[in-house]
VOMARLUM-197300 format. One record per residue: residue number from 1; chain; x, y, z of N, C-alpha, C in turn; residue in three letters. Coordinates in pm, whole numbers, plus 50000, padded with zeros to 5 digits. Example, Ala and Ser with C-alpha at 12.3 -4.5 7.8 and 13.67 -1.06 7.14 Angstrom:
! VOMARLUM-197300
     i   ch     nxx     nyy     nzz    caxx    cayy    cazz     cxx     cyy     czz    aa
     1    A   51319   49431   50780   51230   49550   50780   51320   49670   50780   Ala
     2    A   51285   49775   50708   51367   49894   50714   51290   50003   50787   Ser
***
This chain:
! VOMARLUM-197300
     i   ch     nxx     nyy     nzz    caxx    cayy    cazz     cxx     cyy     czz    aa
     1    A   39193   34748   05753   39052   34768   05723   38966   34717   05839   Met
     2    A   38871   34798   05881   38784   34760   05992   38689   34648   05950   Thr
     3    A   38680   34547   06035   38588   34437   06007   38444   34485   06020   Arg
     4    A   38358   34431   05936   38215   34455   05953   38169   34387   06082   Arg
     5    A   38083   34454   06155   38040   34408   06286   37890   34383   06285   Arg
     6    A   37848   34268   06340   37707   34232   06340   37668   34173   06474   Phe
     7    A   37540   34182   06505   37487   34132   06631   37412   34002   06605   Phe
     8    A   37438   33900   06687   37365   33774   06679   37324   33734   06820   Val
     9    A   37223   33650   06831   37177   33607   06963   37277   33514   07030   Asp
    10    A   37350   33438   06948   37443   33339   07005   37555   33309   06907   Gln
    11    A   37675   33297   06958   37789   33252   06879   37821   33109   06921   Val
    12    A   37809   33017   06826   37832   32874   06858   37980   32846   06843   Val
    13    A   38057   32889   06943   38202   32882   06932   38255   32740   06943   Ala
    14    A   38185   32654   07016   38240   32521   07043   38232   32428   06923   Asp
    15    A   38152   32462   06821   38141   32376   06703   38240   32414   06594   Thr
    16    A   38304   32528   06608   38399   32571   06507   38337   32650   06393   Gly
    17    A   38222   32604   06344   38153   32676   06237   38002   32660   06257   Ser
    18    A   37927   32757   06206   37781   32752   06218   37719   32846   06116   Phe
    19    A   37590   32829   06092   37516   32913   05998   37463   33036   06070   Asp
    20    A   37474   33149   06003   37421   33272   06058   37268   33274   06045   Leu
    21    A   37199   33355   06126   37054   33365   06115   37012   33410   05974   Pro
    22    A   36895   33368   05929   36851   33399   05792   36855   33547   05758   Pro
    23    A   36809   33634   05849   36807   33777   05819   36947   33831   05794   Arg
    24    A   37043   33793   05879   37180   33838   05862   37242   33775   05738   Leu
    25    A   37210   33650   05712   37262   33584   05593   37218   33657   05467   Ser
    26    A   37090   33694   05461   37040   33766   05344   37106   33903   05330   Arg
    27    A   37129   33969   05444   37195   34100   05440   37337   34088   05385   Gln
    28    A   37411   33987   05433   37548   33969   05387   37552   33931   05240   Leu
    29    A   37462   33841   05200   37466   33789   05064   37412   33890   04963   Glu
    30    A   37295   33945   04989   37225   34024   04888   37253   34173   04895   Ser
    31    A   37274   34224   05016   37292   34369   05032   37440   34407   05034   Val
    32    A   37518   34337   05115   37659   34372   05132   37751   34298   05035   Leu
    33    A   37694   34202   04962   37773   34127   04862   37899   34067   04922   Arg
    34    A   37884   34007   05038   37999   33946   05105   38049   33825   05025   Ala
    35    A   38174   33791   05047   38236   33680   04976   38304   33587   05077   Arg
    36    A   38317   33461   05039   38387   33365   05123   38530   33413   05146   Ala
    37    A   38578   33396   05268   38712   33439   05304   38714   33573   05376   Gly
    38    A   38603   33647   05371   38597   33775   05440   38588   33754   05590   Glu
    39    A   38652   33843   05665   38648   33838   05810   38542   33934   05862   Ser
    40    A   38459   33886   05955   38357   33970   06016   38366   33955   06167   Ile
    41    A   38303   34046   06239   38301   34042   06384   38156   34022   06430   Glu
    42    A   38136   33929   06520   38003   33902   06573   37998   33935   06721   Leu
    43    A   37892   34004   06761   37866   34035   06901   37753   33945   06949   Leu
    44    A   37772   33884   07067   37671   33788   07113   37571   33846   07211   Asp
    45    A   37578   33977   07238   37483   34040   07327   37509   34017   07474   Gly
    46    A   37614   33942   07507   37647   33913   07646   37783   33971   07684   His
    47    A   37833   34060   07601   37960   34126   07630   38081   34069   07560   Gly
    48    A   38060   33970   07473   38173   33909   07403   38168   33941   07254   Ser
    49    A   38285   33956   07195   38298   33978   07051   38385   33868   06993   Ala
    50    A   38351   33823   06871   38419   33709   06811   38460   33742   06668   Trp
    51    A   38584   33706   06635   38627   33717   06496   38586   33589   06423   Glu
    52    A   38522   33605   06310   38477   33491   06230   38514   33514   06084   Cys
    53    A   38526   33405   06012   38554   33411   05868   38440   33342   05794   Val
    54    A   38393   33407   05688   38288   33347   05606   38348   33231   05527   Ile
    55    A   38291   33112   05548   38344   32994   05481   38253   32941   05371   Thr
    56    A   38128   32986   05372   38037   32937   05269   37918   33028   05252   Gly
    57    A   37876   33048   05127   37758   33129   05097   37672   33052   04999   Ile
    58    A   37554   33015   05046   37455   32955   04959   37334   33046   04958   Arg
    59    A   37242   33021   04872   37127   33109   04861   37053   33115   04995   Arg
    60    A   37056   33233   05059   36986   33254   05184   37056   33197   05305   Gly
    61    A   37178   33149   05292   37248   33090   05405   37397   33123   05398   Ser
    62    A   37450   33174   05509   37593   33206   05518   37651   33130   05636   Val
    63    A   37761   33058   05610   37830   32982   05714   37959   33052   05751   Thr
    64    A   37987   33057   05881   38111   33120   05927   38188   33023   06015   Val
    65    A   38318   33045   06020   38405   32969   06108   38459   33063   06215   Ser
    66    A   38457   33019   06340   38503   33103   06451   38655   33099   06459   Val
    67    A   38717   33217   06448   38862   33228   06460   38901   33238   06607   Val
    68    A   38830   33321   06681   38860   33335   06823   38788   33453   06885   Gly
    69    A   38794   33458   07015   38732   33565   07090   38821   33689   07086   Lys
    70    A   38760   33804   07067   38835   33928   07056   38843   33998   07192   Leu
    71    A   38957   34055   07218   38977   34129   07343   38976   34278   07310   Asp
    72    A   38857   34330   07281   38845   34471   07250   38821   34552   07378   Arg
    73    A   38874   34675   07383   38850   34759   07501   38701   34780   07521   Pro
    74    A   38656   34770   07644   38515   34791   07675   38482   34940   07666   Ala
    75    A   38369   34972   07609   38328   35112   07605   38187   35129   07661   Cys
    76    A   38146   35034   07746   38019   35051   07814   38032   35161   07920   Glu
    77    A   37929   35239   07936   37932   35343   08036   37938   35281   08176   Ser
    78    A   38019   35334   08265   38023   35283   08402   37900   35324   08483   Pro
    79    A   37819   35411   08424   37700   35462   08494   37575   35389   08446   Leu
    80    A   37513   35306   08530   37386   35245   08491   37280   35354   08475   Pro
    81    A   37232   35371   08355   37141   35480   08322   37014   35427   08258   Leu
    82    A   36902   35456   08322   36770   35422   08268   36709   35548   08208   Thr
    83    A   36661   35538   08085   36590   35648   08023   36445   35607   08003   Leu
    84    A   36353   35676   08071   36211   35652   08054   36154   35752   07954   Gly
    85    A   36079   35703   07858   36031   35788   07748   35882   35766   07727   Val
    86    A   35806   35875   07723   35667   35867   07682   35660   35844   07533   Gly
    87    A   35593   35739   07489   35599   35698   07349   35552   35810   07256   Ile
    88    A   35625   35827   07148   35596   35930   07048   35582   35864   06912   Ala
    89    A   35582   35944   06808   35563   35890   06673   35680   35801   06634   Arg
    90    A   35657   35708   06542   35758   35604   06513   35896   35656   06475   Pro
    91    A   35904   35757   06387   36036   35803   06345   36113   35867   06459   Asp
    92    A   36041   35935   06547   36105   35995   06665   36157   35887   06758   Thr
    93    A   36076   35785   06783   36117   35677   06872   36238   35601   06815   Met
    94    A   36238   35577   06686   36352   35508   06624   36481   35584   06649   Asp
    95    A   36474   35716   06632   36594   35798   06650   36638   35800   06796   Leu
    96    A   36542   35809   06888   36576   35810   07030   36642   35679   07070   Ile
    97    A   36589   35567   07022   36648   35437   07055   36792   35430   07004   Val
    98    A   36814   35474   06882   36949   35469   06824   37045   35559   06902   Arg
    99    A   37004   35681   06928   37093   35775   06996   37116   35735   07142   Gln
   100    A   37012   35686   07208   37030   35642   07347   37129   35527   07356   Ala
   101    A   37124   35437   07260   37218   35326   07256   37360   35378   07237   Thr
   102    A   37378   35467   07141   37511   35522   07114   37566   35598   07234   Glu
   103    A   37477   35659   07312   37521   35741   07425   37538   35661   07553   Met
   104    A   37518   35530   07548   37550   35445   07662   37437   35414   07757   Gly
   105    A   37313   35444   07719   37200   35410   07806   37194   35259   07824   Val
   106    A   37176   35214   07947   37174   35070   07974   37033   35012   07978   Ser
   107    A   36933   35097   07999   36794   35049   08009   36702   35155   07950   Arg
   108    A   36621   35115   07855   36527   35207   07792   36386   35162   07826   Leu
   109    A   36313   35247   07897   36177   35217   07940   36080   35305   07862   Ala
   110    A   35984   35243   07798   35888   35317   07717   35748   35297   07775   Val
   111    A   35674   35405   07787   35539   35398   07844   35448   35496   07770   Phe
   112    A   35319   35475   07783   35223   35569   07725   35196   35681   07825   Arg
   113    A   35224   35804   07784   35197   35920   07867   35060   35978   07831   Ala
   114    A   35014   36072   07911   34882   36130   07887   34874   36192   07748   Val
   115    A   34980   36258   07705   34979   36326   07576   35039   36242   07463   Arg
   116    A   35068   36116   07489   35114   36027   07382   34998   36002   07286   Ser
   117    A   35028   36005   07158   34925   35982   07057   34925   35838   07008   Gln
   118    A   35007   35756   07070   35019   35616   07026   35005   35524   07146   Tyr
   119    A   34942   35409   07122   34923   35311   07227   35044   35222   07245   Gly
   120    A   35037   35139   07347   35150   35051   07377   35099   34925   07445   Leu
   121    A   35028   34843   07368   34975   34720   07424   34954   34618   07313   Ser
   122    A   34946   34489   07353   34916   34382   07259   35026   34357   07158   Gly
   123    A   34988   34296   07046   35084   34260   06942   35154   34381   06880   Lys
   124    A   35083   34494   06857   35154   34611   06804   35270   34655   06893   Pro
   125    A   35250   34645   07025   35357   34684   07117   35476   34589   07105   Ala
   126    A   35448   34460   07092   35557   34363   07077   35633   34385   06947   Glu
   127    A   35561   34423   06842   35628   34452   06714   35717   34575   06727   Lys
   128    A   35668   34675   06801   35750   34795   06825   35876   34756   06901   Lys
   129    A   35861   34673   07003   35976   34633   07082   36077   34557   06996   Lys
   130    A   36029   34469   06910   36119   34395   06820   36195   34491   06730   Glu
   131    A   36124   34591   06677   36189   34689   06589   36294   34768   06666   Arg
   132    A   36259   34816   06785   36354   34895   06864   36474   34810   06905   Trp
   133    A   36451   34683   06936   36562   34595   06971   36657   34578   06853   Ser
   134    A   36601   34568   06734   36684   34555   06614   36765   34684   06590   Arg
   135    A   36699   34798   06607   36769   34926   06590   36881   34940   06693   Ile
   136    A   36853   34901   06817   36955   34909   06922   37073   34818   06890   Ala
   137    A   37045   34698   06839   37152   34605   06804   37240   34661   06693   Ser
   138    A   37177   34725   06594   37254   34787   06486   37340   34900   06540   Glu
   139    A   37283   34978   06634   37359   35089   06691   37476   35039   06774   Ala
   140    A   37458   34927   06844   37567   34866   06920   37684   34834   06828   Val
   141    A   37653   34775   06714   37758   34738   06619   37830   34861   06566   Cys
   142    A   37756   34969   06547   37815   35090   06491   37903   35163   06592   Gln
   143    A   37857   35172   06718   37924   35259   06814   38034   35190   06893   Cys
   144    A   38044   35058   06885   38152   34989   06953   38113   34926   07086   Gly
   145    A   37987   34944   07128   37944   34875   07249   37935   34725   07222   Arg
   146    A   37925   34649   07330   37911   34504   07316   37775   34454   07359   Lys
   147    A   37703   34533   07438   37575   34490   07492   37468   34594   07461   Val
   148    A   37356   34554   07401   37250   34651   07374   37174   34685   07500   Pro
   149    A   37108   34799   07504   37030   34834   07622   36909   34742   07637   Pro
   150    A   36869   34718   07760   36747   34645   07787   36629   34736   07753   Glu
   151    A   36532   34684   07680   36414   34763   07643   36292   34703   07712   Ile
   152    A   36224   34786   07790   36110   34741   07868   35989   34829   07836   Ile
   153    A   35874   34768   07818   35751   34842   07792   35667   34848   07919   Leu
   154    A   35619   34965   07950   35530   34986   08064   35397   35040   08014   Phe
   155    A   35291   35002   08084   35158   35042   08041   35140   35194   08043   Glu
   156    A   35191   35258   08147   35178   35403   08161   35285   35453   08257   Asp
   157    A   35283   35583   08286   35383   35641   08374   35377   35580   08514   Leu
   158    A   35255   35560   08565   35242   35503   08700   35308   35366   08707   Ala
   159    A   35290   35285   08603   35352   35153   08599   35504   35165   08597   His
   160    A   35556   35261   08522   35700   35286   08517   35753   35326   08654   Phe
   161    A   35680   35413   08723   35727   35461   08854   35729   35350   08958   Leu
   162    A   35637   35255   08948   35636   35145   09046   35757   35055   09032   Thr
   163    A   35826   35061   08919   35945   34976   08901   36059   35019   08991   Ser
   164    A   36047   35135   09056   36151   35182   09147   36114   35160   09293   Phe
   165    A   35998   35099   09318   35956   35074   09456   36045   34968   09521   Asp
   166    A   36082   34993   09644   36158   34895   09725   36280   34842   09651   Asp
   167    A   36351   34933   09584   36469   34892   09509   36591   34893   09600   Asp
   168    A   36655   34778   09621   36767   34771   09716   36903   34799   09653   Pro
   169    A   36905   34841   09527   37033   34848   09456   37114   34973   09487   Ala
   170    A   37081   35046   09591   37158   35164   09625   37091   35291   09576   Gly
   171    A   37153   35405   09607   37091   35533   09578   37082   35557   09426   Tyr
   172    A   36960   35584   09382   36936   35615   09242   36894   35761   09231   Cys
   173    A   36972   35840   09159   36934   35979   09132   36828   35978   09023   Leu
   174    A   36716   36041   09051   36604   36040   08957   36572   36182   08913   Lys
   175    A   36570   36204   08782   36544   36337   08728   36448   36326   08610   Ile
   176    A   36380   36436   08581   36297   36439   08461   36302   36578   08397   Phe
   177    A   36301   36582   08265   36307   36707   08192   36171   36774   08196   Ala
   178    A   36170   36903   08228   36045   36977   08242   36056   37107   08164   Leu
   179    A   35961   37129   08075   35958   37249   07993   35868   37356   08056   Glu
   180    A   35901   37480   08021   35815   37595   08051   35785   37611   08200   Arg
   181    A   35869   37558   08283   35855   37574   08428   35991   37615   08486   Glu
   182    A   35991   37705   08583   36120   37747   08641   36184   37634   08723   Pro
   183    A   36296   37586   08676   36371   37485   08751   36517   37492   08708   Cys
   184    A   36603   37436   08790   36746   37441   08763   36785   37342   08655   Ala
   185    A   36903   37364   08599   36956   37273   08499   37031   37158   08564   Gly
   186    A   37073   37059   08484   37145   36943   08539   37272   36981   08614   Pro
   187    A   37343   37085   08569   37467   37123   08636   37442   37168   08779   Lys
   188    A   37336   37248   08797   37303   37293   08933   37269   37176   09023   Ser
   189    A   37198   37080   08967   37165   36960   09044   37292   36883   09082   Leu
   190    A   37385   36874   08988   37510   36801   09014   37591   36868   09124   Ala
   191    A   37588   37000   09129   37667   37073   09228   37618   37049   09371   Glu
   192    A   37492   37012   09386   37441   36985   09521   37414   36836   09544   Arg
   193    A   37470   36753   09459   37453   36608   09473   37587   36544   09501   Thr
   194    A   37593   36462   09601   37718   36393   09636   37742   36279   09538   Ala
   195    A   37835   36299   09447   37858   36201   09341   37890   36060   09392   Arg
   196    A   37975   36043   09491   38011   35906   09532   37892   35823   09581   Pro
   197    A   37785   35890   09624   37670   35814   09675   37578   35765   09564   Thr
   198    A   37597   35812   09441   37508   35776   09331   37549   35641   09272   Ile
   199    A   37459   35546   09275   37486   35416   09214   37436   35410   09070   Cys
   200    A   37333   35484   09041   37276   35483   08906   37183   35602   08892   Arg
   201    A   37137   35625   08770   37049   35739   08742   36931   35692   08658   Ile
   202    A   36815   35745   08691   36696   35724   08610   36650   35861   08561   Ala
   203    A   36630   35874   08432   36586   36000   08373   36458   35975   08294   Ala
   204    A   36367   36071   08297   36240   36056   08227   36216   36175   08136   Ala
   205    A   36157   36144   08021   36130   36246   07920   35988   36228   07869   Leu
   206    A   35912   36337   07868   35774   36331   07822   35764   36319   07671   Gly
   207    A   35645   36292   07621   35626   36276   07476   35617   36412   07407   Pro
   208    A   35591   36413   07278   35565   36537   07207   35446   36605   07274   Glu
   209    A   35464   36730   07312   35359   36799   07386   35389   36810   07533   Gly
   210    A   35488   36733   07580   35531   36745   07718   35447   36669   07818   Gly
   211    A   35477   36692   07945   35407   36625   08054   35274   36692   08085   Trp
   212    A   35178   36613   08123   35056   36664   08183   35088   36703   08328   Asp
   213    A   35014   36800   08383   35042   36846   08519   35034   36732   08620   Asn
   214    A   34940   36640   08599   34927   36527   08692   35051   36437   08687   Ser
   215    A   35112   36427   08570   35231   36344   08555   35351   36409   08624   Glu
   216    A   35364   36542   08607   35473   36612   08675   35463   36595   08825   Ser
   217    A   35342   36604   08878   35321   36587   09021   35355   36445   09064   Ser
   218    A   35316   36347   08982   35344   36207   09015   35494   36181   09015   Ala
   219    A   35566   36238   08921   35711   36221   08915   35779   36279   09038   Leu
   220    A   35737   36399   09077   35796   36463   09195   35766   36383   09320   Ile
   221    A   35642   36334   09331   35605   36251   09446   35690   36125   09453   Thr
   222    A   35728   36071   09334   35809   35949   09328   35958   35976   09347   Ala
   223    A   35994   36102   09374   36133   36134   09401   36213   36183   09283   Gly
   224    A   36149   36208   09169   36217   36262   09052   36227   36413   09065   Phe
   225    A   36346   36466   09036   36367   36610   09043   36359   36669   08903   Glu
   226    A   36284   36780   08887   36274   36842   08755   36402   36915   08717   Pro
   227    A   36440   36908   08591   36555   36982   08540   36517   37050   08409   Val
   228    A   36576   37163   08386   36554   37237   08262   36665   37204   08162   Ser
   229    A   36627   37195   08035   36726   37172   07929   36753   37300   07850   Leu
   230    A   36727   37414   07912   36756   37541   07849   36631   37617   07808   Gly
   231    A   36649   37740   07757   36535   37826   07727   36466   37797   07594   Pro
   232    A   36525   37715   07511   36468   37689   07378   36376   37569   07380   Arg
   233    A   36277   37570   07292   36187   37456   07278   36253   37351   07189   Thr
   234    A   36277   37233   07242   36350   37129   07171   36254   37025   07116   Leu
   235    A   36287   36971   07000   36217   36852   06954   36247   36739   07051   Arg
   236    A   36159   36641   07054   36174   36535   07154   36305   36460   07139   Met
   237    A   36344   36428   07016   36468   36355   06997   36590   36439   07037   Glu
   238    A   36580   36572   07018   36688   36661   07061   36694   36668   07213   Thr
   239    A   36577   36675   07275   36572   36680   07421   36630   36552   07482   Ala
   240    A   36600   36438   07421   36654   36311   07471   36807   36311   07465   Ala
   241    A   36861   36356   07353   37007   36359   07337   37070   36458   07434   Leu
   242    A   37005   36575   07453   37058   36675   07545   37057   36623   07689   Ala
   243    A   36950   36554   07726   36938   36501   07862   37043   36394   07889   Leu
   244    A   37057   36300   07796   37156   36194   07814   37297   36251   07816   Ile
   245    A   37326   36344   07725   37459   36404   07718   37494   36475   07848   Ser
   246    A   37397   36548   07905   37421   36619   08031   37454   36520   08142   Ser
   247    A   37379   36411   08146   37400   36310   08250   37537   36245   08236   Ile
   248    A   37573   36208   08113   37703   36144   08093   37819   36241   08118   Gln
   249    A   37797   36368   08092   37902   36467   08117   37921   36491   08267   Leu
   250    A   37811   36499   08340   37818   36534   08481   37843   36415   08573   Leu
   251    A   37791   36299   08535   37802   36182   08623   37862   36058   08556   Trp
   252    A   37870   36057   08425   37911   35939   08352   38050   35948   08293   Gly
   253    A   38067   35893   08172   38201   35880   08116   38238   35986   08012   Asp
   254    A   38160   36095   08006   38198   36208   07921   38269   36317   07999   Met
   255    A   38267   36303   08132   38335   36400   08216   38444   36332   08296   Gly
   256    A   38442   36354   08425   38543   36292   08512   38515   36145   08535   Glu
   257    A   38393   36103   08506   38358   35964   08525   38301   35940   08664   Gly
   258    A   38245   35822   08679   38183   35784   08806   38262   35670   08867   Leu
   259    A   38301   35684   08988   38380   35581   09056   38289   35473   09110   Ser
   260    A   38319   35347   09078   38240   35234   09126   38330   35140   09204   His
   261    A   38274   35087   09311   38349   34989   09388   38335   34852   09333   Gly
***
């Protein structure tokens, strides 16, 4: 039987036993009806997984004992992939965060685009980030990854683009999905791109309603190449999944894979 898997900020392995965070304790006790003696798996967000046994359940508090560190096969994508997304409505964003995590995205950048109908500043933005971080952590537990994607909020597209200025980390292939404009698909781009020179990929996706013309121009000026996701009009969450899948198939771990030194 597969152990239930949960994400925690820290596993206190050196003490032998410790109390789980209140939110997780309530989930185990009230929702999952866990019992003492059950074995669970905890992910610490730093690439380690731990087998633990529930040793005590009190109202609102669950104590576990650390059995040992697990040596599970790594399933992180070898391709560092940043997905930039113009913020959309909450249910769409929740789904994109979950699917991007499952598909191996290592960095999720969210910004307000011209056609975004939602803001991204102040306390509401921090609450959104907390929610997306929680969704990503749940997706990590489900899909077998050990590390959730980094989630970064940017004020707007221009702010997002400046994050690539003077970047010494090697060649980054930069692409963005563009609707209703004649451009090649990801496969055509891959055929004229030297795979061994690519260290990582940054992909950008506009909000519901697509990119404003000024944004498309800014992306191209910043070195992003437009790609088509086919002749059909896709919902934003579908477009995100199609874009990530194409990247992982052509350059990541769904195809031949990417060789790293």
